[in-house]
C-alpha positions in Angstrom: 110.0 29.5 155.7 111.6 30.4 158.9 115.2 30.8 160.2 115.6 29.1 163.6 118.0 31.6 164.8 115.8 34.8 164.7 117.8 37.0 167.5 119.6 38.1 164.3 119.5 39.4 161.3 118.8 36.7 158.8 122.2 35.8 156.9 120.7 33.4 153.9 122.6 35.7 150.9 124.7 35.4 148.7 127.9 36.1 151.1 130.5 38.3 148.8 131.9 41.4 151.0 132.9 43.5 147.8 129.2 43.2 146.8 128.4 46.5 146.3 130.3 49.9 147.0 129.5 50.1 150.1 132.0 47.0 151.3 134.3 48.4 148.6 137.7 49.2 150.5 138.4 51.4 147.6 136.6 54.8 145.8 134.3 52.6 143.7 131.3 55.3 143.9 133.8 57.8 141.9 134.6 55.2 139.4 131.7 54.8 137.3 131.0 51.7 138.0 129.0 50.5 135.4 127.9 46.7 136.4 126.8 45.5 139.7 127.6 41.8 139.0 130.7 42.2 141.2 129.2 44.8 143.7 127.1 43.1 145.9 127.3 40.9 148.7 123.8 40.4 150.4 125.8 41.2 153.7 123.4 42.1 156.0 122.3 45.4 156.4 122.2 46.5 159.8 125.1 48.1 161.2 123.1 49.3 164.4 124.5 47.8 167.6 126.5 45.3 165.1 129.7 45.3 166.8 132.6 45.3 164.7 134.6 42.8 166.7 132.3 40.2 168.0 132.7 37.9 170.8 133.0 34.2 170.1 129.7 32.5 169.1 128.0 30.8 171.3 126.4 27.4 169.1 123.7 27.9 170.1 121.0 26.3 167.5 117.9 27.4 168.5 115.4 30.7 169.0 116.3 33.2 171.5 114.9 32.5 175.3 112.9 35.3 175.4 109.8 37.0 173.1 112.0 40.2 172.7 113.2 39.7 168.9 109.0 38.7 167.9 108.3 41.9 169.8 110.8 44.0 167.7 109.8 42.3 164.5 106.1 43.6 164.7 107.8 47.0 163.5 110.1 45.5 161.0 109.8 45.0 157.1 108.0 43.0 155.3 109.1 42.5 151.2 106.5 44.8 149.7 108.3 47.8 152.3 111.2 47.6 149.8 109.6 47.2 146.9 109.7 43.0 146.3 106.0 42.4 145.2 106.6 40.4 142.1 106.9 36.2 140.9 107.8 35.3 137.7 106.7 31.1 138.1 103.3 29.9 137.8 103.7 27.2 140.3 101.5 27.2 143.3 103.8 28.2 146.1 104.2 25.9 149.5 105.9 26.5 153.0 109.2 25.1 154.4 111.6 26.0 156.9 114.8 27.7 156.0 118.0 27.2 158.5 116.3 25.1 161.2 119.7 23.8 161.6 122.9 26.1 160.2 123.8 22.6 158.5 120.8 23.5 156.3 122.5 26.3 154.3 126.1 24.8 153.0 128.2 27.8 150.8 131.0 27.0 148.8 133.0 29.6 146.9 133.4 29.4 142.9 137.2 30.5 142.4 137.7 33.1 139.6 139.2 29.8 137.8 135.2 28.7 137.7 136.2 26.3 140.1 134.0 25.0 143.6 136.0 25.2 146.2 136.3 22.1 149.0 138.0 21.3 151.4 139.7 17.7 150.9 143.1 17.9 152.1 144.6 18.7 155.2 148.2 17.5 154.7 151.1 20.1 154.7 152.9 20.8 151.2 156.9 19.9 151.5 159.0 22.4 152.3 161.0 23.9 149.0 165.1 23.6 149.0 166.0 26.4 150.4 168.9 27.3 148.6 170.2 30.9 149.2 169.6 33.0 146.3 171.6 35.6 145.1 170.1 38.2 143.7 173.2 39.9 142.7 176.8 39.4 141.7 179.3 41.3 143.5 181.1 43.9 141.4 184.8 43.3 140.8 186.3 40.0 142.0 184.6 37.5 144.2 186.6 37.5 147.5 184.6 34.8 149.2 185.9 31.4 149.1 183.5 28.5 148.3 183.8 27.1 151.9 183.3 30.5 153.4 180.1 30.6 150.9 179.1 27.1 152.1 179.2 28.2 156.1 177.5 31.6 154.9 174.7 30.0 153.0 174.1 27.4 156.2 174.1 29.9 158.7 171.3 32.3 156.2 169.4 29.3 156.5 170.0 28.5 159.9 171.4 25.0 159.6 174.9 25.5 161.7 174.6 25.5 164.9 176.8 28.8 165.5 175.5 32.0 165.7 178.0 33.5 163.3 180.6 33.2 160.6 184.1 34.8 160.6 186.0 35.6 158.2 189.9 36.5 158.5 191.0 39.2 156.6 194.5 37.9 155.7 195.5 41.1 153.0 194.5 43.7 155.8 193.5 47.3 153.7 190.2 49.2 154.1 189.3 48.2 150.4 189.6 44.5 150.9 187.5 44.3 154.1 184.6 46.8 152.1 184.7 44.3 149.7 184.0 41.6 151.5 181.5 43.1 153.6 179.7 43.7 150.2 180.3 40.5 149.0 178.5 39.0 151.8 175.4 41.3 151.9 174.9 41.3 148.4 175.3 37.2 147.9 173.7 36.4 151.6 170.6 38.6 152.3 169.2 38.5 155.8 173.3 38.4 157.4 174.9 41.9 158.7 178.6 42.0 159.1 181.3 43.7 161.4 184.7 43.8 161.5 186.3 42.6 165.0 190.0 42.6 166.3 191.3 39.2 167.4 194.7 39.0 168.7 196.1 41.2 166.7 194.1 39.9 163.2 190.9 41.3 161.3 188.1 39.8 161.0 184.5 40.0 159.4 182.0 38.6 161.3 178.6 37.5 159.8 175.5 37.5 161.5 171.3 37.6 161.5 170.2 41.0 161.9 167.7 39.4 163.9 170.0 38.1 166.1 169.2 35.4 168.7 165.7 36.4 168.3 165.9 35.0 164.7 167.8 32.0 165.8 165.0 31.3 168.0 161.9 31.6 165.8 163.7 31.9 162.4 160.8 30.9 160.3 159.3 34.6 161.3 162.3 36.9 160.8 163.4 34.5 157.3 161.3 33.7 154.5 163.0 31.4 151.2 162.6 34.0 147.8 161.7 30.8 145.9 158.5 29.9 148.0 155.5 32.2 147.1 154.9 35.0 150.1 151.3 34.7 150.4 149.7 31.3 151.9 146.6 30.1 150.2 144.2 28.1 152.3 140.9 26.7 152.1 138.5 27.4 155.6 136.1 25.5 156.4 133.9 27.1 159.0 130.4 26.5 160.9 128.0 29.0 162.7 130.7 32.3 162.3 131.0 34.6 160.2 134.2 35.5 157.9 135.5 38.3 160.0 135.1 36.2 163.4 136.8 33.1 161.9 139.9 35.8 160.7 139.7 37.8 163.9 140.0 34.3 165.7 142.9 32.6 163.4 145.2 36.2 164.1 144.8 36.1 167.5 146.3 32.2 167.5 148.7 33.0 165.6 149.4 37.1 166.7 149.2 38.6 163.5 147.1 41.7 162.9 143.8 40.5 160.7 144.8 42.8 157.9 147.2 40.1 156.9 144.6 37.9 156.0 142.6 38.6 152.2 139.7 37.0 150.8 137.7 37.0 147.9 134.2 37.3 149.9 132.6 37.2 152.8 130.4 34.4 154.0 126.5 34.0 156.1 127.7 33.5 159.6 124.4 30.7 160.2 125.4 28.8 157.8 128.6 26.3 156.6 130.7 27.8 154.6 134.1 27.3 152.8 136.1 29.6 150.8 139.7 30.7 149.8 141.9 32.9 152.4 145.5 34.0 151.9 147.9 35.5 154.7 151.1 37.0 153.9 154.6 34.8 155.4 153.0 32.3 157.4 153.8 28.9 157.4 151.5 26.1 156.0 152.5 23.8 158.7 151.5 26.8 161.7 148.1 27.0 160.3 147.7 23.2 159.8 148.4 23.4 163.8 145.4 25.6 164.2 143.2 22.4 163.1 143.9 20.8 166.2 142.7 24.3 168.9 139.7 25.3 167.1 136.5 24.3 167.2 134.3 24.5 164.1 136.8 25.6 161.6 138.9 23.9 159.7 141.9 24.9 157.3 143.4 22.6 154.5 144.3 22.6 150.8 147.5 24.8 151.6 149.5 26.0 148.8 152.2 29.2 148.4 151.8 31.8 146.0 153.0 34.8 145.1 150.0 37.6 145.3 146.5 37.8 148.0 143.3 37.3 147.4 141.1 40.6 146.6 137.4 41.4 147.3 135.0 40.5 144.5 137.3 37.8 142.5 135.2 35.0 143.0 132.6 34.1 140.5 130.1 33.0 142.5 128.7 30.5 144.9 127.3 27.1 145.4 124.6 26.3 147.6 123.3 23.3 149.0 120.3 24.3 150.9 117.4 22.1 153.1 113.8 23.6 153.3 112.7 21.2 156.3 109.0 20.5 156.7 108.1 21.0 153.2 104.0 21.2 152.8 104.0 21.3 148.9 103.9 18.1 146.6 106.5 16.2 144.3 104.2 18.3 141.4 104.4 21.4 143.2 108.4 20.8 144.5 109.0 19.8 140.5 107.8 22.6 139.1 109.2 25.3 141.0 112.4 23.9 140.9 111.8 23.8 137.1 111.0 27.0 136.8 114.0 28.1 138.6 116.2 26.3 136.6 115.0 27.3 133.3 113.1 30.7 134.1 115.4 32.0 137.3 114.3 34.5 139.7 114.1 38.5 140.0 117.6 39.7 141.3 115.8 41.6 143.9 118.3 42.8 147.0 117.2 41.0 149.7 115.3 41.5 153.3 118.8 41.6 155.2 120.3 44.7 152.8 117.7 46.9 154.7 117.9 46.2 158.6 115.8 44.4 161.0 114.9 47.2 163.1 112.0 49.8 163.4 114.6 52.4 161.6 115.9 51.0 157.8 118.5 51.4 156.9 117.3 53.3 153.4 115.8 56.2 155.6 119.3 57.2 157.0 120.7 56.6 153.7 117.7 59.3 152.0 118.8 61.6 155.2 122.9 61.6 154.3 121.6 62.1 150.6 119.4 65.2 151.4 122.1 66.8 153.5 119.7 66.5 156.4 122.1 65.6 158.8 120.2 66.3 162.1 117.9 63.5 160.9 120.8 61.4 160.4 121.4 61.1 164.1 117.8 61.9 165.1 117.1 58.0 162.8 120.6 56.6 164.2 120.2 57.3 168.1 116.8 58.4 168.8 114.3 55.7 170.8 112.4 53.7 168.4 109.8 51.1 169.0 110.3 47.9 169.2 112.2 45.6 171.7 116.0 46.1 171.6 118.8 45.2 174.1 118.9 46.6 177.5 121.7 49.2 177.1 121.1 51.2 173.6 117.4 51.3 174.8 119.3 53.1 177.8 121.4 54.8 175.5 118.7 56.1 173.5 116.5 57.3 176.2 119.7 59.8 177.5 120.3 61.2 174.2 116.7 62.3 173.9 117.1 63.2 177.5 120.0 65.4 177.7 121.3 65.4 174.1 124.7 64.9 175.9 126.9 62.2 173.8 129.5 61.5 176.7 126.7 61.1 178.7 124.6 58.4 176.6 128.2 56.9 175.5 128.0 55.9 179.0 125.3 53.7 178.7 127.3 51.6 175.9 129.1 48.5 177.3 131.2 48.1 174.2 131.8 51.6 172.0 132.3 49.9 168.9 128.5 49.9 167.7 127.4 52.4 165.0 125.7 54.5 167.9 129.2 54.4 170.1 131.0 55.5 167.0 128.7 58.4 166.0 128.0 59.8 169.6 132.3 59.5 170.3 131.9 61.6 167.0 129.9 63.9 168.6 131.8 64.1 171.9 135.2 65.2 170.2 133.8 67.6 167.5 130.7 68.8 169.0 127.3 68.3 167.9 127.4 71.1 165.4 129.9 68.9 163.4 128.0 66.2 162.5 128.9 65.7 159.1 132.8 64.9 161.3 131.8 63.0 163.8 129.6 60.5 161.5 133.1 60.5 160.0 134.3 58.3 162.5 132.0 55.7 161.8 133.7 52.5 159.4 133.7 53.8 155.7 131.5 51.0 154.5 129.0 51.0 157.2 128.3 55.1 155.6 128.2 53.8 152.4 126.1 50.9 153.0 123.0 53.5 154.3 123.3 54.9 150.7 123.1 52.2 148.7 120.6 50.8 150.8 118.6 53.8 149.5 119.2 53.1 146.1 118.5 49.3 146.5 114.9 50.2 147.7 114.4 52.5 144.4 115.8 49.8 142.4 113.7 47.1 143.6 110.7 49.2 142.8 111.4 50.0 139.7 112.1 46.3 138.7 109.1 45.3 140.2 106.9 47.9 138.0 109.0 46.8 135.1 108.2 43.2 135.6 104.0 44.5 136.0 104.2 46.5 133.2 106.0 43.9 130.9 106.5 40.8 132.2 109.3 39.0 131.2 109.3 40.1 127.4 111.9 42.5 126.4 110.6 45.7 125.0 111.3 49.0 123.3 113.4 51.5 125.3 114.9 48.9 127.9 118.6 48.2 128.6 121.1 45.6 128.0 124.4 46.3 128.1 127.4 45.9 125.3 130.6 45.7 127.2 130.7 48.1 130.3 127.9 50.3 129.1 124.7 50.7 128.4 122.4 50.3 125.5 118.5 51.3 124.7 116.8 48.6 122.7 114.7 49.5 119.6 111.9 47.6 119.1 113.9 45.1 116.1 116.3 44.5 119.0 114.1 44.0 122.0 112.8 40.7 119.6 116.3 39.6 119.5 117.0 39.7 123.1 115.7 37.6 126.4 114.9 38.5 129.8 118.2 37.8 130.9 119.8 40.2 129.0 117.8 43.0 130.3 119.1 45.4 133.0 117.9 48.0 135.0 119.6 50.6 136.5 121.0 52.1 139.8 120.4 55.8 140.4 124.1 57.8 140.0 125.2 60.6 137.8 126.7 58.3 135.2 124.2 56.1 134.5 121.1 55.9 131.7 117.6 55.0 132.4 115.2 53.1 130.4 113.3 55.1 128.1 109.7 53.6 128.1 107.0 54.6 130.7 109.1 52.7 133.7 112.2 54.7 133.5 110.2 58.1 134.6 109.7 56.7 137.4 113.2 56.9 138.8 112.4 60.7 138.8 109.3 60.8 140.4 110.3 58.5 143.4 113.7 60.8 143.8 111.5 64.1 143.3 109.1 62.1 145.8 112.0 62.0 148.1 113.2 65.6 147.8 116.1 64.3 145.6 117.3 65.6 142.1 118.2 62.8 139.9 120.0 65.4 137.5 122.3 65.8 140.6 123.4 62.7 142.2 126.8 64.0 143.1 127.2 64.9 146.9 129.3 67.7 147.9 131.3 65.2 150.0 132.6 63.2 147.8 131.8 59.5 149.6 128.2 60.2 148.7 128.1 60.7 145.8 126.2 58.4 143.6 127.9 57.2 140.1 125.1 54.4 139.9 125.5 50.9 138.1 123.6 48.2 136.5 122.2 44.9 137.5 120.6 42.1 135.7 116.5 42.2 136.2 116.7 38.3 136.3 119.2 35.6 136.7 119.3 31.8 136.0 121.3 29.8 138.5 123.3 27.2 137.3 123.7 23.5 138.4 120.7 23.2 140.0 119.3 20.0 141.0 117.1 18.6 143.6 115.3 16.0 145.7 112.7 15.5 147.8 113.9 13.3 151.1 112.2 11.9 154.2 113.3 11.5 157.8 112.6 11.4 161.0 114.9 12.6 163.5 115.1 16.7 162.9 118.1 16.6 164.2 120.1 14.9 161.8 122.1 16.5 159.6 120.9 16.2 156.0 124.2 17.3 153.9 127.4 15.5 153.8 129.9 17.8 154.6 133.5 18.7 153.7 134.8 17.7 157.4 132.8 14.2 157.0 134.4 13.7 153.7 137.2 13.6 155.2 136.9 12.4 158.2 135.3 9.0 156.2 131.9 9.7 157.7 128.8 7.6 156.4 126.9 10.5 154.0 123.2 10.7 155.5 120.4 8.0 154.1 117.2 9.4 153.0 114.5 7.0 154.0 111.5 6.6 151.0 109.1 7.3 154.2 109.8 9.1 157.2 107.7 11.7 159.4 109.3 14.6 157.9 109.8 15.9 154.4 112.1 17.8 153.3 113.5 19.8 149.8 117.3 19.7 149.0 118.8 21.7 146.6 121.9 22.7 144.8 122.7 25.7 142.4 125.5 28.1 141.6 124.4 31.9 141.9 127.4 34.4 140.5 128.1 37.1 143.0 125.7 39.8 143.3 122.8 37.7 144.1 121.3 36.4 147.3 120.1 33.0 147.5 117.2 34.2 149.6 115.4 35.7 146.4 115.4 32.1 144.6 114.2 30.6 147.8 111.4 33.1 147.8 110.8 32.6 143.8 110.5 28.6 144.9 108.0 28.7 147.4 106.6 32.2 146.8 106.6 33.7 150.4 108.0 36.5 152.3 111.4 36.3 153.2 110.9 39.1 155.8 111.8 38.0 159.4 108.6 39.7 160.5 106.8 37.6 158.3 108.2 34.1 159.0 108.2 35.3 162.8 104.4 35.3 162.6 104.2 32.2 160.7 106.9 30.6 163.0 105.7 31.6 166.9 106.9 28.5 167.6 110.5 29.5 167.9 109.4 32.1 170.6 107.5 30.2 172.8 
């Protein structure tokens, strides 16, 4: 198995950015998180040198041009380093290549109603009948005639050629004028009024608050009350991550990216389909972007009264092609049958722990120990392995001078984690590291400590499987509602491994009462941490903990072994190809190459790579895949 774009962290995780608390924009750490099912994203846990606003992808579908990444991976992590050591199936493993093309990895979101999200309609919905809404009737008698109301309604909806409507005050008095002003503003929101003298007569003049600018771009200033405030649409994207896509959309329609909402982020190196919502932008305006954007397509437009929220989705449906498989048909069928019937260990995948010689969980441990000098050194000091030249120069400068401003000058882009930390040190001084570290976006800061939690969870689950296999035992934990319950021997006999959960360490969880549970205390003590005191003096870094299922069984599992001759040909029929009435790929009964095409659905909080790992029984780390696939670097 290999990723054909080894120059970046492999992005084959279940893409849900609410995944675990680090990607939560709210303070989930202090809110007693009980179940991890809606708090994990599988998004790459590697913020170093990761720009917060990335440049456009060049679309390159091949390996890097130099061996820098291969050199860096000599110092990278392998699965055993992060506690991933066990399999639960009995079939013989085999090899295959994952993501030889980004189109080999297709992800469709499963929305909160349980429906797989597809792009299958590019039409613009008919506009609602825009009738002026009267939110309240004016006090006292209605002083407007029906003809005046018609004129004002047309003005409100920009349907008349004039820029205003003048109403003569026949019975001129201050009280009468006040009644007319109030009546217009009450019945026709968006209109303003003023009093004018014309040839000795008083007139109330109604006009749009936006003036001529409103007339030039009426949709920007007027939104019908009987239309939902949010335009929901399905976003299809290729080889681009969710935030890159949203930044691009916001640039084209000149809106701030934070007006867009979504239920989770999706992989970059993939074809993905997900729902997006944006505040007060018409479907027509969004649909126009289909004419000018590459590798993005928008459709299935509708208007609703609510945005989308991170974590609302039920999961993701995957269509994955593993090319050049070596397993026989029997091996493949045994592996996939086991995946369907038993599932896989719900490990946190390798992308959670970073790709460089300094794993993110080491930074997390230093934060939890309050060792802030160590935090700075881990992020900024030189490290083995190849890196971008500007980062090497920045680290060398920091090691030599400890001057944050001098080191910052070595960075062409200051928005990477190193740049943000150096800027903080420059602003607050080297003795105020906590404040300086606070300049790094909160999600990135929390990612470090959740990476540490994840290593402990992986390690403890491996011990649990090693000790008891797939049999529930006395002392295991199950969930009852949102709280954990310790099983008795009698209760254990009535449960399956799919019911068992293990805790991520924190101040608001309980631990298994069998001997594996004591391993949490041992690991934390070995790292200089106290399991009985997981509250940090800085609230953001206090760990409440959570529960996570030990084994996950995918749903809607299907597979076929296909053969093909041309490695450049797509083996998946995409939503856009279906919309364009392009023929589905035809598979041969014989061919130069064999591939395994599989489909399955996973809940949020799970990593697709860990499912594939169970099928292939191969280490999914980039380091191991680099060693297995050295041809990518030639």
